[in-house]
VEXKE-754475 format. One record per atom (N, C-alpha, C): residue in three letters; residue number from 1; atom name; x, y, z. Coordinates in steps of 0.02 Angstrom, whole numbers, plus 50000, padded with zeros to 5 digits. Layout:
N
   code   pos   site      c1      c2      c3
    ALA   NUM     CA       X       Y       Z
...
***
This chain:
190
   code   pos   site      c1      c2      c3
    UNK     1      N   50040   49940   50000
    UNK     1     CA   50000   50000   50000
    UNK     1      C   50042   50063   50000
    UNK     2      N   50009   50120   49997
    UNK     2     CA   50045   50183   49994
    UNK     2      C   50084   50195   50058
    UNK     3      N   50060   50171   50116
    UNK     3     CA   50097   50179   50178
    UNK     3      C   50164   50144   50175
    UNK     4      N   50164   50084   50146
    UNK     4     CA   50227   50047   50139
    UNK     4      C   50274   50082   50090
    UNK     5      N   50246   50110   50037
    UNK     5     CA   50287   50142   49987
    UNK     5      C   50317   50208   50013
    UNK     6      N   50277   50246   50050
    UNK     6     CA   50300   50311   50074
    UNK     6      C   50328   50310   50145
    UNK     7      N   50320   50254   50180
    UNK     7     CA   50341   50251   50250
    UNK     7      C   50416   50252   50259
    UNK     8      N   50437   50255   50323
    UNK     8     CA   50508   50258   50340
    UNK     8      C   50546   50197   50317
    UNK     9      N   50513   50140   50314
    UNK     9     CA   50547   50079   50293
    UNK     9      C   50571   50081   50221
    UNK    10      N   50546   50128   50181
    UNK    10     CA   50565   50131   50110
    UNK    10      C   50614   50187   50096
    UNK    11      N   50640   50221   50145
    UNK    11     CA   50681   50280   50133
    UNK    11      C   50742   50267   50090
    UNK    12      N   50769   50207   50093
    UNK    12     CA   50829   50193   50053
    UNK    12      C   50814   50178   49981
    UNK    13      N   50752   50168   49963
    UNK    13     CA   50736   50147   49895
    UNK    13      C   50738   50203   49844
    UNK    14      N   50732   50266   49865
    UNK    14     CA   50737   50320   49816
    UNK    14      C   50807   50318   49784
    UNK    15      N   50858   50309   49824
    UNK    15     CA   50925   50306   49797
    UNK    15      C   50934   50246   49752
    UNK    16      N   50901   50191   49768
    UNK    16     CA   50909   50129   49729
    UNK    16      C   50875   50133   49661
    UNK    17      N   50816   50164   49657
    UNK    17     CA   50779   50164   49594
    UNK    17      C   50781   50231   49559
    UNK    18      N   50803   50283   49591
    UNK    18     CA   50805   50349   49561
    UNK    18      C   50740   50387   49575
    UNK    19      N   50746   50452   49577
    UNK    19     CA   50690   50495   49595
    UNK    19      C   50632   50488   49546
    UNK    20      N   50646   50490   49480
    UNK    20     CA   50592   50488   49430
    UNK    20      C   50552   50423   49435
    UNK    21      N   50588   50367   49439
    UNK    21     CA   50553   50303   49444
    UNK    21      C   50514   50299   49509
    UNK    22      N   50543   50323   49562
    UNK    22     CA   50510   50324   49627
    UNK    22      C   50445   50364   49622
    UNK    23      N   50449   50423   49592
    UNK    23     CA   50389   50465   49585
    UNK    23      C   50337   50432   49540
    UNK    24      N   50359   50396   49489
    UNK    24     CA   50312   50360   49446
    UNK    24      C   50277   50306   49486
    UNK    25      N   50315   50271   49529
    UNK    25     CA   50285   50219   49571
    UNK    25      C   50234   50250   49619
    UNK    26      N   50250   50307   49649
    UNK    26     CA   50203   50341   49694
    UNK    26      C   50141   50361   49656
    UNK    27      N   50149   50390   49597
    UNK    27     CA   50092   50412   49557
    UNK    27      C   50047   50353   49539
    UNK    28      N   50077   50297   49520
    UNK    28     CA   50038   50237   49503
    UNK    28      C   50001   50211   49564
    UNK    29      N   50034   50210   49621
    UNK    29     CA   50002   50185   49682
    UNK    29      C   49943   50229   49702
    UNK    30      N   49952   50295   49699
    UNK    30     CA   49897   50340   49716
    UNK    30      C   49839   50331   49667
    UNK    31      N   49854   50323   49602
    UNK    31     CA   49801   50313   49552
    UNK    31      C   49763   50248   49567
    UNK    32      N   49799   50195   49585
    UNK    32     CA   49766   50132   49602
    UNK    32      C   49720   50141   49662
    UNK    33      N   49743   50176   49713
    UNK    33     CA   49703   50187   49773
    UNK    33      C   49640   50228   49758
    UNK    34      N   49645   50273   49709
    UNK    34     CA   49587   50314   49690
    UNK    34      C   49541   50276   49643
    UNK    35      N   49561   50216   49622
    UNK    35     CA   49521   50177   49575
    UNK    35      C   49528   50199   49503
    UNK    36      N   49579   50238   49489
    UNK    36     CA   49591   50261   49421
    UNK    36      C   49631   50209   49383
    UNK    37      N   49622   50209   49317
    UNK    37     CA   49659   50162   49275
    UNK    37      C   49733   50183   49272
    UNK    38      N   49777   50135   49283
    UNK    38     CA   49849   50148   49279
    UNK    38      C   49871   50121   49211
    UNK    39      N   49895   50167   49169
    UNK    39     CA   49916   50147   49101
    UNK    39      C   49992   50143   49099
    UNK    40      N   50015   50088   49072
    UNK    40     CA   50087   50079   49064
    UNK    40      C   50111   50125   49008
    UNK    41      N   50170   50155   49017
    UNK    41     CA   50196   50196   48962
    UNK    41      C   50207   50152   48901
    UNK    42      N   50190   50178   48843
    UNK    42     CA   50198   50140   48781
    UNK    42      C   50271   50131   48764
    UNK    43      N   50288   50073   48741
    UNK    43     CA   50357   50058   48720
    UNK    43      C   50369   50090   48651
    UNK    44      N   50424   50124   48644
    UNK    44     CA   50442   50154   48580
    UNK    44      C   50509   50125   48560
    UNK    45      N   50510   50096   48500
    UNK    45     CA   50573   50067   48474
    UNK    45      C   50604   50117   48425
    UNK    46      N   50663   50141   48443
    UNK    46     CA   50702   50184   48399
    UNK    46      C   50766   50148   48381
    UNK    47      N   50779   50141   48317
    UNK    47     CA   50841   50108   48294
    UNK    47      C   50872   50153   48241
    UNK    48      N   50919   50194   48263
    UNK    48     CA   50952   50243   48219
    UNK    48      C   51027   50236   48228
    UNK    49      N   51062   50228   48173
    UNK    49     CA   51134   50221   48176
    UNK    49      C   51165   50291   48180
    UNK    50      N   51187   50310   48240
    UNK    50     CA   51217   50375   48250
    UNK    50      C   51265   50371   48310
    UNK    51      N   51310   50418   48314
    UNK    51     CA   51357   50421   48369
    UNK    51      C   51326   50462   48425
    UNK    52      N   51285   50430   48466
    UNK    52     CA   51250   50464   48520
    UNK    52      C   51263   50426   48585
    UNK    53      N   51299   50458   48630
    UNK    53     CA   51314   50428   48695
    UNK    53      C   51340   50481   48743
    UNK    54      N   51347   50462   48806
    UNK    54     CA   51376   50507   48856
    UNK    54      C   51449   50486   48866
    UNK    55      N   51496   50526   48842
    UNK    55     CA   51566   50509   48851
    UNK    55      C   51585   50509   48925
    UNK    56      N   51632   50466   48943
    UNK    56     CA   51655   50462   49012
    UNK    56      C   51687   50527   49036
    UNK    57      N   51718   50563   48990
    UNK    57     CA   51749   50626   49011
    UNK    57      C   51697   50682   49020
    UNK    58      N   51635   50670   49000
    UNK    58     CA   51581   50718   49011
    UNK    58      C   51543   50701   49076
    UNK    59      N   51524   50637   49083
    UNK    59     CA   51492   50613   49145
    UNK    59      C   51535   50555   49169
    UNK    60      N   51577   50567   49218
    UNK    60     CA   51626   50517   49238
    UNK    60      C   51597   50461   49281
    UNK    61      N   51547   50476   49321
    UNK    61     CA   51518   50426   49365
    UNK    61      C   51470   50381   49328
    UNK    62      N   51481   50316   49334
    UNK    62     CA   51440   50266   49299
    UNK    62      C   51367   50272   49319
    UNK    63      N   51352   50280   49384
    UNK    63     CA   51283   50283   49407
    UNK    63      C   51247   50344   49378
    UNK    64      N   51281   50399   49370
    UNK    64     CA   51251   50459   49341
    UNK    64      C   51237   50449   49266
    UNK    65      N   51284   50416   49232
    UNK    65     CA   51273   50402   49161
    UNK    65      C   51213   50356   49151
    UNK    66      N   51209   50303   49192
    UNK    66     CA   51152   50257   49186
    UNK    66      C   51086   50292   49200
    UNK    67      N   51085   50334   49251
    UNK    67     CA   51024   50372   49267
    UNK    67      C   51006   50418   49209
    UNK    68      N   51055   50450   49178
    UNK    68     CA   51041   50494   49121
    UNK    68      C   51012   50455   49062
    UNK    69      N   51040   50397   49048
    UNK    69     CA   51013   50354   48995
    UNK    69      C   50942   50332   49011
    UNK    70      N   50930   50314   49073
    UNK    70     CA   50864   50291   49094
    UNK    70      C   50813   50347   49086
    UNK    71      N   50832   50407   49106
    UNK    71     CA   50785   50464   49099
    UNK    71      C   50768   50477   49027
    UNK    72      N   50817   50473   48983
    UNK    72     CA   50803   50484   48912
    UNK    72      C   50759   50428   48883
    UNK    73      N   50767   50368   48908
    UNK    73     CA   50727   50312   48883
    UNK    73      C   50654   50316   48905
    UNK    74      N   50639   50358   48955
    UNK    74     CA   50570   50363   48979
    UNK    74      C   50537   50429   48959
    UNK    75      N   50567   50465   48913
    UNK    75     CA   50540   50528   48889
    UNK    75      C   50471   50516   48858
    UNK    76      N   50423   50559   48878
    UNK    76     CA   50355   50553   48850
    UNK    76      C   50334   50614   48810
    UNK    77      N   50375   50666   48810
    UNK    77     CA   50362   50725   48768
    UNK    77      C   50426   50765   48761
    UNK    78      N   50430   50806   48709
    UNK    78     CA   50492   50843   48696
    UNK    78      C   50514   50889   48752
    UNK    79      N   50467   50916   48791
    UNK    79     CA   50487   50961   48845
    UNK    79      C   50526   50925   48899
    UNK    80      N   50515   50859   48906
    UNK    80     CA   50555   50819   48953
    UNK    80      C   50629   50825   48936
    UNK    81      N   50645   50825   48872
    UNK    81     CA   50714   50828   48849
    UNK    81      C   50744   50897   48863
    UNK    82      N   50704   50948   48858
    UNK    82     CA   50728   51015   48875
    UNK    82      C   50750   51018   48948
    UNK    83      N   50710   50987   48992
    UNK    83     CA   50728   50984   49063
    UNK    83      C   50793   50946   49074
    UNK    84      N   50800   50890   49039
    UNK    84     CA   50861   50849   49045
    UNK    84      C   50922   50888   49019
    UNK    85      N   50914   50921   48963
    UNK    85     CA   50969   50961   48934
    UNK    85      C   50991   51016   48982
    UNK    86      N   50943   51049   49013
    UNK    86     CA   50959   51102   49061
    UNK    86      C   50996   51073   49120
    UNK    87      N   50973   51016   49145
    UNK    87     CA   51007   50983   49201
    UNK    87      C   51078   50964   49183
    UNK    88      N   51088   50933   49125
    UNK    88     CA   51156   50913   49104
    UNK    88      C   51201   50974   49098
    UNK    89      N   51175   51027   49069
    UNK    89     CA   51216   51087   49061
    UNK    89      C   51236   51116   49130
    UNK    90      N   51189   51116   49177
    UNK    90     CA   51204   51141   49245
    UNK    90      C   51254   51096   49282
    UNK    91      N   51245   51030   49275
    UNK    91     CA   51286   50983   49314
    UNK    91      C   51354   50968   49282
    UNK    92      N   51354   50962   49215
    UNK    92     CA   51414   50937   49181
    UNK    92      C   51444   50986   49131
    UNK    93      N   51410   51041   49117
    UNK    93     CA   51433   51089   49067
    UNK    93      C   51400   51076   49000
    UNK    94      N   51418   51116   48950
    UNK    94     CA   51389   51107   48883
    UNK    94      C   51403   51037   48857
    UNK    95      N   51352   51004   48829
    UNK    95     CA   51362   50935   48805
    UNK    95      C   51407   50932   48743
    UNK    96      N   51453   50884   48742
    UNK    96     CA   51493   50873   48682
    UNK    96      C   51449   50843   48626
    UNK    97      N   51473   50841   48565
    UNK    97     CA   51431   50817   48509
    UNK    97      C   51396   50750   48521
    UNK    98      N   51429   50698   48548
    UNK    98     CA   51391   50635   48558
    UNK    98      C   51334   50642   48609
    UNK    99      N   51343   50683   48660
    UNK    99     CA   51290   50694   48709
    UNK    99      C   51234   50736   48679
    UNK   100      N   51252   50786   48638
    UNK   100     CA   51201   50826   48604
    UNK   100      C   51160   50783   48556
    UNK   101      N   51194   50736   48523
    UNK   101     CA   51158   50689   48478
    UNK   101      C   51111   50645   48518
    UNK   102      N   51131   50626   48578
    UNK   102     CA   51088   50586   48622
    UNK   102      C   51026   50626   48642
    UNK   103      N   51034   50690   48655
    UNK   103     CA   50977   50732   48671
    UNK   103      C   50930   50738   48611
    UNK   104      N   50958   50742   48551
    UNK   104     CA   50917   50745   48490
    UNK   104      C   50876   50681   48483
    UNK   105      N   50907   50624   48497
    UNK   105     CA   50871   50560   48495
    UNK   105      C   50814   50562   48547
    UNK   106      N   50828   50590   48605
    UNK   106     CA   50776   50597   48656
    UNK   106      C   50718   50640   48632
    UNK   107      N   50734   50695   48597
    UNK   107     CA   50681   50737   48569
    UNK   107      C   50640   50698   48518
    UNK   108      N   50674   50659   48477
    UNK   108     CA   50639   50618   48428
    UNK   108      C   50592   50569   48464
    UNK   109      N   50616   50538   48517
    UNK   109     CA   50574   50493   48557
    UNK   109      C   50513   50530   48584
    UNK   110      N   50523   50591   48609
    UNK   110     CA   50468   50631   48635
    UNK   110      C   50417   50648   48582
    UNK   111      N   50440   50667   48523
    UNK   111     CA   50394   50683   48468
    UNK   111      C   50355   50620   48447
    UNK   112      N   50388   50563   48447
    UNK   112     CA   50353   50501   48431
    UNK   112      C   50300   50485   48485
    UNK   113      N   50319   50494   48548
    UNK   113     CA   50273   50477   48603
    UNK   113      C   50209   50518   48600
    UNK   114      N   50214   50583   48589
    UNK   114     CA   50154   50625   48589
    UNK   114      C   50112   50615   48527
    UNK   115      N   50138   50581   48477
    UNK   115     CA   50101   50568   48415
    UNK   115      C   50080   50496   48407
    UNK   116      N   50095   50454   48456
    UNK   116     CA   50074   50384   48452
    UNK   116      C   50117   50340   48408
    UNK   117      N   50175   50364   48387
    UNK   117     CA   50220   50324   48346
    UNK   117      C   50259   50277   48392
    UNK   118      N   50259   50213   48377
    UNK   118     CA   50290   50163   48420
    UNK   118      C   50353   50131   48391
    UNK   119      N   50366   50142   48327
    UNK   119     CA   50426   50112   48298
    UNK   119      C   50454   50158   48244
    UNK   120      N   50519   50170   48249
    UNK   120     CA   50553   50211   48199
    UNK   120      C   50623   50181   48191
    UNK   121      N   50636   50157   48131
    UNK   121     CA   50702   50128   48117
    UNK   121      C   50731   50161   48055
    UNK   122      N   50797   50166   48054
    UNK   122     CA   50833   50192   47996
    UNK   122      C   50888   50142   47980
    UNK   123      N   50885   50115   47919
    UNK   123     CA   50936   50069   47895
    UNK   123      C   50953   50089   47823
    UNK   124      N   51017   50095   47809
    UNK   124     CA   51040   50114   47742
    UNK   124      C   51004   50176   47715
    UNK   125      N   50998   50227   47758
    UNK   125     CA   50966   50291   47741
    UNK   125      C   50892   50285   47721
    UNK   126      N   50859   50232   47744
    UNK   126     CA   50787   50224   47734
    UNK   126      C   50754   50221   47802
    UNK   127      N   50708   50267   47816
    UNK   127     CA   50672   50268   47879
    UNK   127      C   50604   50234   47871
    UNK   128      N   50586   50195   47922
    UNK   128     CA   50520   50163   47926
    UNK   128      C   50488   50187   47991
    UNK   129      N   50428   50216   47984
    UNK   129     CA   50394   50246   48041
    UNK   129      C   50324   50214   48046
    UNK   130      N   50307   50189   48106
    UNK   130     CA   50240   50161   48115
    UNK   130      C   50222   50158   48189
    UNK   131      N   50159   50152   48206
    UNK   131     CA   50102   50165   48162
    UNK   131      C   50094   50240   48150
    UNK   132      N   50071   50255   48091
    UNK   132     CA   50061   50325   48073
    UNK   132      C   49999   50330   48029
    UNK   133      N   49958   50379   48043
    UNK   133     CA   49899   50393   48002
    UNK   133      C   49909   50460   47969
    UNK   134      N   49901   50461   47903
    UNK   134     CA   49908   50525   47867
    UNK   134      C   49843   50539   47830
    UNK   135      N   49810   50594   47847
    UNK   135     CA   49751   50614   47808
    UNK   135      C   49772   50628   47736
    UNK   136      N   49724   50629   47692
    UNK   136     CA   49738   50639   47620
    UNK   136      C   49779   50702   47608
    UNK   137      N   49764   50757   47643
    UNK   137     CA   49802   50819   47633
    UNK   137      C   49875   50811   47651
    UNK   138      N   49890   50773   47704
    UNK   138     CA   49959   50761   47724
    UNK   138      C   49994   50713   47676
    UNK   139      N   49957   50667   47646
    UNK   139     CA   49986   50622   47596
    UNK   139      C   50006   50661   47534
    UNK   140      N   49965   50709   47514
    UNK   140     CA   49982   50752   47457
    UNK   140      C   50044   50793   47473
    UNK   141      N   50046   50821   47533
    UNK   141     CA   50104   50861   47554
    UNK   141      C   50167   50818   47555
    UNK   142      N   50161   50757   47581
    UNK   142     CA   50218   50710   47583
    UNK   142      C   50245   50698   47513
    UNK   143      N   50201   50683   47465
    UNK   143     CA   50223   50668   47397
    UNK   143      C   50254   50729   47363
    UNK   144      N   50228   50788   47380
    UNK   144     CA   50256   50849   47350
    UNK   144      C   50326   50863   47378
    UNK   145      N   50335   50855   47444
    UNK   145     CA   50400   50870   47475
    UNK   145      C   50450   50813   47470
    UNK   146      N   50426   50752   47470
    UNK   146     CA   50469   50692   47470
    UNK   146      C   50441   50641   47421
    UNK   147      N   50453   50652   47355
    UNK   147     CA   50422   50609   47304
    UNK   147      C   50441   50535   47309
    UNK   148      N   50497   50519   47341
    UNK   148     CA   50517   50448   47346
    UNK   148      C   50488   50414   47407
    UNK   149      N   50452   50450   47448
    UNK   149     CA   50421   50421   47508
    UNK   149      C   50362   50378   47488
    UNK   150      N   50350   50325   47528
    UNK   150     CA   50294   50280   47516
    UNK   150      C   50255   50274   47581
    UNK   151      N   50191   50290   47577
    UNK   151     CA   50147   50281   47635
    UNK   151      C   50105   50219   47623
    UNK   152      N   50114   50169   47666
    UNK   152     CA   50077   50106   47661
    UNK   152      C   50019   50110   47710
    UNK   153      N   49962   50133   47683
    UNK   153     CA   49904   50148   47725
    UNK   153      C   49879   50086   47763
    UNK   154      N   49878   50029   47730
    UNK   154     CA   49853   49968   47762
    UNK   154      C   49898   49945   47820
    UNK   155      N   49962   49961   47817
    UNK   155     CA   50009   49944   47870
    UNK   155      C   50019   50002   47919
    UNK   156      N   49992   50061   47901
    UNK   156     CA   50003   50122   47941
    UNK   156      C   50078   50135   47949
    UNK   157      N   50113   50128   47893
    UNK   157     CA   50186   50136   47893
    UNK   157      C   50208   50185   47839
    UNK   158      N   50256   50227   47858
    UNK   158     CA   50287   50273   47811
    UNK   158      C   50359   50251   47800
    UNK   159      N   50377   50243   47737
    UNK   159     CA   50446   50226   47718
    UNK   159      C   50472   50286   47678
    UNK   160      N   50528   50314   47702
    UNK   160     CA   50553   50375   47671
    UNK   160      C   50629   50376   47672
    UNK   161      N   50659   50395   47616
    UNK   161     CA   50732   50402   47615
    UNK   161      C   50754   50463   47657
    UNK   162      N   50809   50454   47693
    UNK   162     CA   50838   50508   47732
    UNK   162      C   50893   50539   47690
    UNK   163      N   50891   50605   47679
    UNK   163     CA   50943   50637   47639
    UNK   163      C   51012   50620   47668
    UNK   164      N   51059   50597   47626
    UNK   164     CA   51123   50574   47652
    UNK   164      C   51166   50626   47688
    UNK   165      N   51159   50688   47671
    UNK   165     CA   51201   50740   47703
    UNK   165      C   51166   50773   47762
    UNK   166      N   51107   50749   47781
    UNK   166     CA   51070   50778   47836
    UNK   166      C   51069   50730   47895
    UNK   167      N   51072   50757   47956
    UNK   167     CA   51067   50716   48016
    UNK   167      C   50999   50682   48017
    UNK   168      N   50998   50616   48021
    UNK   168     CA   50936   50579   48016
    UNK   168      C   50887   50596   48072
    UNK   169      N   50911   50606   48133
    UNK   169     CA   50867   50622   48189
    UNK   169      C   50834   50690   48179
    UNK   170      N   50873   50740   48159
    UNK   170     CA   50845   50807   48147
    UNK   170      C   50794   50805   48090
    UNK   171      N   50811   50770   48036
    UNK   171     CA   50766   50763   47979
    UNK   171      C   50700   50732   48000
    UNK   172      N   50704   50678   48040
    UNK   172     CA   50644   50642   48061
    UNK   172      C   50601   50684   48109
    UNK   173      N   50633   50722   48152
    UNK   173     CA   50595   50766   48197
    UNK   173      C   50555   50816   48155
    UNK   174      N   50588   50849   48108
    UNK   174     CA   50554   50898   48065
    UNK   174      C   50497   50865   48026
    UNK   175      N   50509   50806   47999
    UNK   175     CA   50459   50770   47960
    UNK   175      C   50398   50753   48002
    UNK   176      N   50410   50725   48060
    UNK   176     CA   50355   50703   48104
    UNK   176      C   50314   50764   48127
    UNK   177      N   50348   50816   48148
    UNK   177     CA   50313   50876   48172
    UNK   177      C   50271   50906   48115
    UNK   178      N   50297   50905   48054
    UNK   178     CA   50262   50933   47997
    UNK   178      C   50202   50890   47976
    UNK   179      N   50210   50825   47976
    UNK   179     CA   50158   50781   47949
    UNK   179      C   50107   50756   48000
    UNK   180      N   50127   50749   48062
    UNK   180     CA   50083   50718   48112
    UNK   180      C   50072   50766   48170
    UNK   181      N   50026   50813   48162
    UNK   181     CA   50012   50859   48217
    UNK   181      C   49987   50821   48279
    UNK   182      N   50002   50846   48337
    UNK   182     CA   49983   50813   48399
    UNK   182      C   49908   50804   48403
    UNK   183      N   49869   50854   48382
    UNK   183     CA   49797   50849   48390
    UNK   183      C   49766   50797   48344
    UNK   184      N   49802   50772   48294
    UNK   184     CA   49776   50720   48249
    UNK   184      C   49802   50651   48269
    UNK   185      N   49846   50647   48317
    UNK   185     CA   49877   50584   48336
    UNK   185      C   49835   50545   48385
    UNK   186      N   49841   50478   48384
    UNK   186     CA   49808   50438   48436
    UNK   186      C   49841   50452   48502
    UNK   187      N   49804   50443   48557
    UNK   187     CA   49833   50456   48622
    UNK   187      C   49884   50404   48641
    UNK   188      N   49932   50424   48683
    UNK   188     CA   49985   50380   48705
    UNK   188      C   49953   50321   48742
    UNK   189      N   49976   50261   48726
    UNK   189     CA   49951   50201   48758
    UNK   189      C   49892   50170   48722
    UNK   190      N   49870   50199   48666
    UNK   190     CA   49815   50168   48631
    UNK   190      C   49839   50126   48574
***
């Protein structure tokens, strides 16, 4: 129960699981006690070949690096990444290129989460995004801006070449924001 979770006997567990996970557990427990539905965060699969990581000379402590990776893996909207970027800048200084790339991947994850996209892979400069719904007007826009793109309506999948000289994560963020407005997206967890 909530008494066990918040009581003195649990004081050491915040350090063990991290503040964010601890707060998520508290929120879920309170929702259960109120009889509200507790929805699991939707799993988002991102597979992009890029040099994105936290270098040891930027974040030297292993536990802090793992916590930073965990926080980025649980991003549910782009503003979460802004908070993380601010924290990193305050704690560790300006992020080097691999850490900045990791933040961009986090932003991409956030944009996917708020739009109901659950899978995004890039292989050999071809991106596959699903599930995605594109109204007819957005399909016309897609073909005008990216004539080699293919929208497979029955699979709810978009297959699009990534320009070779452009950062794939930045390109995909711009594409998703342009084509899939938040108000037209299915809700997270559906």
